[in-house]
C-alpha positions in Angstrom: -40.6 -4.8 7.0 -38.5 -3.5 4.1 -40.1 -3.4 0.6 -37.6 -1.2 -1.4 -34.2 -2.1 -2.7 -31.7 -3.8 -0.4 -28.2 -2.3 0.0 -25.0 -3.3 1.7 -26.1 -1.8 5.1 -29.3 -3.9 5.0 -27.4 -7.1 4.4 -24.9 -6.3 7.2 -27.7 -5.5 9.6 -29.4 -8.8 8.8 -26.1 -10.8 9.2 -25.2 -9.1 12.4 -28.6 -9.0 14.1 -28.1 -12.3 15.8 -24.4 -12.8 15.5 -22.1 -12.7 18.5 -19.1 -10.8 17.1 -16.1 -9.5 19.1 -16.0 -5.7 19.8 -12.6 -4.4 18.7 -10.7 -1.6 20.3 -9.7 1.3 17.9 -6.2 -0.1 17.8 -7.4 -3.6 17.0 -9.7 -2.3 14.3 -6.8 -0.5 12.7 -4.7 -3.6 12.6 -7.6 -5.6 11.1 -8.3 -2.9 8.5 -4.7 -2.7 7.6 -4.5 -6.5 7.2 -7.6 -6.7 4.9 -6.5 -3.7 2.9 -3.2 -5.4 2.4 -4.9 -8.5 1.0 -7.1 -6.3 -1.3 -4.4 -4.1 -2.7 -2.1 -7.1 -3.4 -5.0 -8.8 -5.2 -5.6 -5.8 -7.3 -2.1 -6.1 -8.8 -2.2 -9.9 -9.3 -3.6 -10.4 -12.8 -5.0 -13.9 -12.2 -7.0 -12.9 -9.1 -10.8 -12.2 -9.6 -12.1 -8.7 -8.9 -13.0 -7.9 -5.3 -16.6 -8.3 -4.4 -16.6 -7.3 -0.7 -14.2 -6.3 2.1 -15.3 -6.3 5.7 -13.8 -5.7 9.1 -16.9 -6.9 10.9 -15.8 -10.5 10.6 -17.8 -13.5 9.5 -19.9 -16.2 11.2 -16.8 -18.5 11.2 -15.0 -16.2 13.6 -12.7 -14.2 11.3 -12.2 -10.6 12.4 -12.2 -9.5 8.7 -12.3 -10.8 5.2 -12.0 -10.1 1.5 -14.3 -12.0 -0.9 -13.9 -12.1 -4.6 -16.3 -12.4 -7.5 -16.9 -15.8 -9.2 -14.0 -16.3 -11.6 -14.9 -16.7 -15.3 -12.5 -19.7 -15.4 -14.0 -22.0 -12.8 -12.6 -25.4 -13.6 -9.2 -24.9 -15.1 -6.6 -23.8 -12.5 -3.2 -22.6 -13.7 0.2 -22.1 -12.0 -0.2 -18.3 -12.4 -3.5 -18.4 -10.5 -2.0 -20.4 -7.7 1.1 -18.2 -7.4 -1.3 -15.1 -7.3 -3.2 -16.8 -4.5 -0.1 -17.2 -2.5 1.0 -13.6 -3.1 -2.5 -12.3 -2.1 -2.5 -14.5 1.0 0.8 -12.8 2.1 -0.8 -9.4 1.6 -2.3 -9.1 5.1 0.9 -10.0 6.9 3.1 -7.8 4.8 0.8 -4.8 5.2 1.0 -5.2 9.0 4.7 -5.4 8.8 4.9 -2.3 6.5 2.7 -0.1 8.7 3.4 -1.3 12.2 6.8 -3.0 12.0 5.1 -5.7 14.0 2.9 -8.7 13.3 -0.3 -10.1 14.8 -1.1 -13.8 14.8 -4.0 -13.2 12.5 -2.0 -14.5 9.5 -1.9 -18.0 10.7 -4.6 -19.4 8.5 -3.2 -17.4 5.5 0.2 -18.9 6.0 -1.2 -22.4 6.3 -3.1 -22.0 3.1 -0.1 -20.4 1.3 2.1 -23.3 2.4 -0.4 -25.9 1.3 -0.6 -24.4 -2.2 3.2 -24.2 -2.5 3.6 -27.8 -1.4 0.9 -28.9 -3.9 2.8 -27.1 -6.7 6.0 -29.0 -5.7 4.6 -32.4 -4.7 1.5 -32.9 -6.8 1.7 -30.8 -9.9 5.3 -31.1 -11.1 5.9 -27.4 -10.8 8.7 -27.4 -8.2 11.5 -26.7 -10.7 14.3 -28.7 -12.3 15.8 -29.9 -9.0 12.5 -31.8 -8.4 11.6 -32.7 -11.9 8.3 -33.0 -13.6 6.8 -35.7 -11.4 4.2 -36.3 -8.7 5.9 -37.2 -5.5 4.3 -39.9 -3.4 4.9 -39.4 0.4 3.9 -42.1 2.8 4.8 -41.4 6.4 4.9 -45.1 7.3 6.8 -46.3 4.3 8.9 -43.4 2.8 9.6 -44.0 -0.9 11.7 -40.9 -1.5 15.3 -40.2 -0.4 16.3 -37.7 2.2 18.1 -35.7 -0.5 14.9 -35.4 -2.5 12.9 -34.4 0.6 15.5 -31.6 1.2 15.2 -30.4 -2.3 11.4 -30.4 -2.1 11.5 -28.3 1.1 13.8 -25.8 -0.5 11.5 -25.6 -3.5 8.5 -24.9 -1.3 10.5 -22.3 0.6 11.6 -20.6 -2.6 8.0 -20.3 -3.9 6.9 -18.8 -0.6 9.8 -16.5 -0.3 9.3 -15.2 -3.9 5.6 -14.6 -3.4 6.1 -12.9 0.0 8.7 -10.6 -1.6 6.4 -9.9 -4.5 3.5 -9.0 -2.1 5.8 -6.8 0.0 7.0 -5.0 -3.2 3.4 -4.3 -4.3 2.4 -2.9 -1.0 5.5 -0.7 -0.6 4.9 0.8 -4.1 1.2 1.4 -3.3 1.4 2.2 0.4 -0.8 5.3 -0.1 -3.5 3.2 -1.6 -3.4 0.7 1.3 -3.7 3.6 3.7 -6.6 5.1 1.8 -8.5 1.7 1.7 -7.7 1.1 5.4 -9.1 4.4 6.4 -12.2 3.9 4.3 -12.7 0.4 5.9 -12.4 1.9 9.4 -15.0 4.5 8.5 -17.5 2.2 6.6 -16.6 -1.2 8.1 -17.9 -2.9 5.0 -17.2 -2.1 1.3 -18.9 -3.8 -1.6 -17.8 -3.6 -5.3 -19.9 -0.5 -5.9 -18.5 1.5 -3.0 -14.9 0.4 -4.0 -15.2 2.1 -7.4 -14.0 5.4 -5.9 -10.8 3.7 -4.7 -10.0 1.2 -7.4 -10.6 2.7 -10.9 -7.1 4.3 -11.2 -5.4 1.1 -10.3 -4.6 -1.1 -13.3 -4.7 -4.9 -12.8 -1.4 -6.6 -13.4 2.0 -7.0 -11.9 3.4 -4.0 -10.1 
C-alpha cells in the first residue's frame, strides 16, 4: 500500500496492472514514438491548441498504441475557426512525422485522417467557412433526396480538400523546421514511455507557442 505522493510512474503502474497491451518491437516503438512526437511538436506551434498534459507510447485502454492528451482549455464552450484549423494541423502531425523520418507511412493515422476530414467537412458544410465558392451558408445533404447541385457538391469537395491540404502542408513545415525537437522528444519517449507536463518542461520551455 502506498501512502506518500503519487507520481506518473505510480499512475502508469495502476493503469497497466490489469491491461492487456501489445508488446512492441524496438522498430515499432520507434514508429509510435515518432508519430506521437509529431503530434506534440505540431501542437506546440499551433496557438489555439491547449498545452500538452501527457504523452504516452504505452497506449490506452481503447487500443491505441500511443496518445497525446491536452489540458482542459480555458475556453470550453466557444469554438472558433482557428481552433478547428489547429486541430486539423495537429492531427496531421503524426503522419507527417513518420513521412519526415522514415519516408514511409504506417496505417496508424487512419483515425487521425478521419477526424481531420470530419472537421474540414463541418467547416465547409455546417459552419459556412468553406470560402467564397461555397458561400456563407449551411448545406443540407440528404442522400435520398439530394437538394444541392452536382456543381456545388464538386466545389464543396474541393473546399474540403483545400483545407486538408493547407493544414497538412502547415504541419509538414512545422516539423521540418523543428526536426531536431521531434527527434529529442521521440528519444525521450522511447526512454521514459510516458511523459507528463512536469517532465516535459525540460523539452518545451525554449519552444514559443505560435505559428512556425
